[in-house]
VOGU-3710 file (C-alpha; in Angstrom, 3 decimals, decimal comma):
1> mtnapatarp> 42,830/5,631/8,931  40,108/4,686/10,969  36,417/3,567/9,451  33,295/6,028/9,833  31,035/4,762/12,414  28,138/2,670/10,762  25,019/4,832/10,751  22,470/3,723/13,507  19,422/2,078/11,873  16,403/3,909/12,650
11> prllweqhcc> 13,790/1,661/14,729  10,761/0,682/12,905  7,404/-0,574/14,130  6,124/-4,045/13,752  2,566/-4,019/12,565  1,271/-7,677/12,788  -2,370/-7,182/11,433  -3,689/-10,453/12,575  -2,691/-13,144/14,970  -4,865/-16,115/16,604
21> lplehnapig> -4,641/-17,099/20,350  -7,091/-19,991/21,482  -10,797/-18,380/21,369  -10,940/-19,257/25,514  -10,901/-17,294/28,412  -7,729/-18,368/29,867  -5,683/-17,945/26,474  -2,019/-17,684/26,935  -1,900/-13,854/26,722  1,598/-13,763/27,344
31> elaryrrrgg> 2,378/-15,458/24,180  2,152/-12,229/22,419  5,529/-10,631/24,105  6,731/-12,871/21,301  6,306/-10,059/19,072  8,268/-7,437/21,184  11,109/-5,651/19,271  12,821/-2,472/19,246  10,848/0,167/17,275  7,640/-1,083/19,107
41> sytsvnvgya> 4,930/-3,862/18,119  1,449/-3,670/17,353  -0,707/-6,779/17,263  -4,280/-7,531/16,160  -5,644/-10,383/17,709  -8,563/-12,535/16,666  -11,343/-12,428/18,982  -14,027/-14,533/17,010  -15,322/-15,670/13,314  -18,459/-17,574/12,015
51> phsgefvdel> -19,175/-19,917/14,454  -19,681/-17,250/17,474  -22,108/-15,186/18,846  -22,195/-11,766/19,895  -22,398/-12,637/23,186  -19,454/-15,003/23,243  -17,423/-12,442/21,780  -18,275/-10,040/24,386  -17,456/-12,301/27,208  -14,310/-13,167/25,481
61> laawreriaa> -13,283/-9,619/25,168  -14,022/-8,909/28,730  -11,798/-11,590/29,937  -8,798/-10,452/27,500  -9,068/-7,005/27,995  -8,970/-7,212/31,480  -5,940/-9,490/31,757  -4,362/-7,728/28,938  -4,517/-4,275/30,819  -3,184/-6,201/34,063
71> dgrfrlvagl> -0,001/-6,904/32,025  2,595/-4,492/32,356  4,076/-5,837/28,733  0,782/-4,567/27,100  -1,060/-1,659/26,209  -4,812/-2,015/25,149  -5,250/0,261/21,941  -8,383/2,614/21,639  -6,288/4,956/19,270  -3,062/5,986/17,444
81> advdaavaad> -2,032/7,601/20,555  -1,886/4,448/22,416  0,119/3,025/19,919  2,509/5,791/19,941  2,656/5,415/23,739  3,063/1,750/23,891  5,968/2,301/21,612  7,609/4,984/23,784  7,015/2,798/26,749  8,464/-0,375/25,251
91> eiavafdled> 4,998/-1,851/25,417  2,984/-4,086/22,777  0,257/-2,537/21,640  -2,636/-4,802/21,093  -5,756/-4,393/19,472  -8,629/-6,909/18,019  -10,188/-8,337/14,853  -13,442/-10,392/13,866  -13,037/-12,707/10,953  -16,483/-12,911/10,015
101> sgplegrldr> -19,843/-10,696/10,576  -21,491/-13,309/12,081  -21,050/-12,152/15,709  -22,711/-8,782/14,823  -26,148/-11,004/14,318  -27,497/-8,906/11,797  -27,388/-5,831/14,263  -25,281/-3,202/12,522  -25,188/-1,119/15,920  -22,858/-3,809/17,056
111> vrhfydlgvr> -20,270/-2,790/14,847  -20,035/0,707/17,017  -20,427/-1,567/20,285  -17,773/-3,727/19,183  -15,098/-0,933/17,968  -15,893/0,586/21,306  -14,070/-2,695/23,279  -11,239/-2,322/20,738  -12,169/-4,439/17,430  -10,496/-2,204/14,798
121> tllpsynnrn> -10,878/-4,668/11,735  -13,415/-7,195/10,568  -14,198/-9,475/7,669  -17,518/-9,300/6,174  -17,670/-13,556/5,383  -15,210/-16,217/6,336  -14,543/-18,781/3,774  -18,526/-19,417/2,805  -21,058/-17,338/1,906  -23,288/-15,328/4,786
131> aagggcmdev> -25,281/-12,156/4,909  -23,047/-10,155/4,029  -21,201/-11,667/1,093  -19,268/-14,355/-0,134  -16,403/-16,511/0,687  -13,468/-17,921/-0,996  -14,329/-21,490/-0,678  -17,560/-20,993/-2,624  -17,922/-22,415/-6,118  -19,914/-19,339/-7,130
141> degltaygre> -19,305/-15,725/-5,433  -22,288/-13,594/-6,024  -20,584/-10,481/-4,139  -21,868/-8,180/-1,665  -25,239/-8,365/-0,668  -27,527/-5,399/0,172  -26,824/-5,835/4,022  -23,191/-6,082/3,295  -22,931/-2,990/1,680  -24,968/-1,337/4,748
151> lvremnavgm> -22,265/-3,116/6,911  -19,407/-1,268/4,872  -21,079/2,106/5,148  -21,288/1,540/9,100  -17,667/0,779/9,495  -16,905/3,722/7,306  -18,856/5,679/9,562  -17,620/3,985/12,719  -14,120/4,111/11,877  -13,877/0,012/11,598
161> vvdgshcggr> -11,370/-1,257/9,130  -12,858/-3,121/6,102  -10,806/-6,332/5,265  -11,533/-8,794/2,207  -9,427/-11,608/3,451  -11,632/-14,827/3,270  -13,785/-13,039/0,968  -14,536/-14,488/-2,311  -13,085/-12,422/-5,358  -16,137/-11,013/-6,284
171> tgldlseate> -17,166/-9,852/-2,808  -13,574/-8,555/-2,446  -13,671/-6,283/-5,243  -17,296/-5,305/-4,185  -15,603/-4,330/-1,135  -13,133/-2,017/-2,914  -15,698/-0,300/-4,748  -18,204/0,090/-1,718  -15,781/1,487/0,846  -15,282/5,061/1,013
181> rpmvyshscm> -12,113/4,863/3,477  -8,806/2,334/2,676  -9,579/-1,143/3,221  -7,080/-4,137/3,506  -6,602/-7,670/2,981  -5,033/-8,502/6,308  -3,783/-11,608/5,871  -3,685/-12,863/2,386  -0,931/-14,136/-0,435  -1,079/-13,357/-4,000
191> rglwdhprni> -3,013/-16,227/-6,327  -0,438/-14,982/-9,173  2,317/-16,589/-7,542  0,586/-19,280/-5,981  -2,972/-20,385/-7,102  -4,713/-21,310/-3,695  -8,530/-20,442/-3,381  -7,759/-18,383/-0,071  -5,182/-15,899/-2,069  -5,975/-12,960/-4,008
201> tddqaracaa> -5,851/-12,016/-7,694  -3,949/-9,253/-8,877  -7,302/-7,266/-9,690  -8,371/-7,762/-6,008  -4,816/-6,431/-4,944  -5,089/-3,337/-7,292  -8,607/-2,581/-6,348  -7,596/-2,437/-2,403  -4,480/-0,380/-3,517  -6,496/2,033/-4,983
211> tggvvgitgv> -8,488/2,628/-2,018  -5,325/3,522/-0,271  -5,277/0,294/1,387  -2,674/-2,546/2,071  -2,428/-6,140/1,370  -0,951/-8,018/4,383  1,297/-11,083/3,494  0,586/-13,795/5,793  2,985/-16,610/6,858  0,744/-19,905/6,484
221> giflgendas> 2,723/-22,295/4,628  -0,040/-23,795/2,569  -0,903/-20,169/1,006  2,684/-19,312/0,691  3,732/-22,322/-1,820  3,981/-26,154/-1,074  3,468/-25,620/2,585  6,446/-23,557/2,676  6,240/-21,208/5,532  9,751/-19,712/5,449
231> ldalvrhidy> 10,932/-16,222/5,076  12,182/-16,790/1,542  8,818/-17,952/0,620  7,073/-14,681/2,466  9,588/-12,383/0,597  8,668/-13,597/-2,474  5,095/-12,628/-2,156  6,230/-9,744/-0,859  8,224/-9,116/-3,935  5,325/-9,877/-6,208
241> avelvgpehv> 2,548/-7,679/-4,525  5,383/-4,764/-4,240  5,953/-5,041/-8,305  2,282/-5,092/-8,763  0,934/-2,518/-6,736  3,746/-0,599/-4,810  5,744/-0,859/-1,661  3,366/1,872/0,351  0,424/-1,094/-0,552  1,814/-3,807/1,395
251> gvstdypfdh> 2,477/-5,169/4,797  2,792/-8,381/6,693  0,504/-10,659/9,001  1,303/-13,961/9,904  -1,983/-15,364/10,908  0,103/-17,065/13,451  -1,863/-19,688/15,642  -0,520/-20,033/19,061  -2,668/-23,276/19,555  -1,344/-24,626/15,964
261> ddfnallaet> -0,396/-28,134/17,313  -4,524/-28,323/18,402  -5,414/-27,534/15,088  -3,111/-29,568/12,835  -4,434/-32,586/15,213  -8,044/-31,790/14,299  -7,241/-31,590/10,512  -5,336/-35,131/10,995  -8,444/-36,545/12,976  -11,188/-35,020/10,886
271> pelfpecytr> -9,755/-34,325/7,554  -13,454/-34,745/5,970  -14,084/-31,183/7,559  -11,406/-29,383/5,504  -11,107/-28,815/1,518  -8,097/-30,699/0,007  -6,108/-27,473/-0,549  -5,820/-27,596/3,429  -4,829/-31,392/4,035  -2,832/-32,002/0,859
281> wgpiafmppe> 0,539/-31,571/2,673  -0,503/-32,713/5,919  0,145/-30,619/8,957  0,221/-27,019/7,930  3,534/-24,806/8,664  3,056/-21,070/10,160  5,502/-18,585/10,373  6,392/-18,045/14,279  6,824/-14,257/15,647  10,554/-15,132/15,810
291> elltledall> 10,737/-15,744/12,091  8,546/-12,373/11,323  11,607/-10,180/13,525  13,984/-11,059/10,943  12,178/-9,969/7,970  13,535/-6,266/8,428  17,071/-7,624/7,829  15,910/-9,660/4,671  14,105/-6,868/3,058  17,365/-4,650/3,647
301> argypdeavt> 19,670/-7,075/2,523  17,351/-7,859/-0,949  18,278/-3,956/-1,560  14,738/-2,685/-0,571  14,931/1,169/0,530  14,919/1,835/4,057  11,296/4,090/3,203  9,694/1,053/1,727  11,068/-1,477/4,413  9,341/1,096/7,181
311> gimggnfyrv> 6,195/0,863/5,422  6,133/-3,020/4,670  6,957/-3,486/8,613  4,157/-1,447/9,831  4,200/2,173/8,410  1,433/1,157/5,735  -0,887/0,115/7,820  -0,353/2,635/10,459  -1,330/4,974/7,828  -4,651/3,087/7,037
321> aeqvwe> -5,264/3,441/10,509  -4,561/7,361/10,652  -7,217/7,480/7,464  -9,574/5,081/9,116  -9,873/4,925/12,826  -12,071/7,888/14,721
//
């Protein structure tokens, strides 16, 4: 008697909602190929945050878009048809995100401008209060400003995803109330499991899920635990979020900086520039793309149903894009 052949596992899209190349024209674009996998991959790459001007972001996008388009391993994303085409062609779909509204320089018309250049996600505030709202490192978060609410309305109209990562707790809840489309926490872990100011509360996660959105659990050691960037630590936060809001509202996003050695050198040389919750454990550990690629097997081994694994690996962020992108 012979054993029946094993059922072939369906390919699953990996949706990496946020990673970081060095913010320079000659950044090693080819490193993004480390996300390549059967089933296809989408990556969102940061192109600027609080210190950067609109001109800086424009120039960086021009340089990167030209290099990405010329590399046969990648496909620039304008819409979901490009993601689907990349999967069919065994390419990596690439779009961009902004980690602060500062590069808009107060000009709401730049939301459409950056959208047309491939920016699909934007955070109103990065760590500290700005013109749009409060940051997670502020002692007091007074919430979204009037300008911040106008920004959310414009993002909804254009089709850019509203992102609450790095925002303060009150501001994050205000985002959930203000948006008319699903929002996300692109790269945040769960404060109920590990009390770090960059992590989000249960209330924030529930409010995000109520918009139809997704919490992207991130692979940064100091947000997962005591500088623990292991797969087990990531799965613990996924378990917590799934129990809280359901598997249809959970995704993954490593926040992996391809120049992490330079960042950790800066952390060691100028610890006074960083809060103690960043410096306490020495060099910060980050989950590399290769480790993220093993998550599917880990979730299946833990007993997650196929449908839930498909959603967490990428299907849930894909759904948000279907509902938000124009």
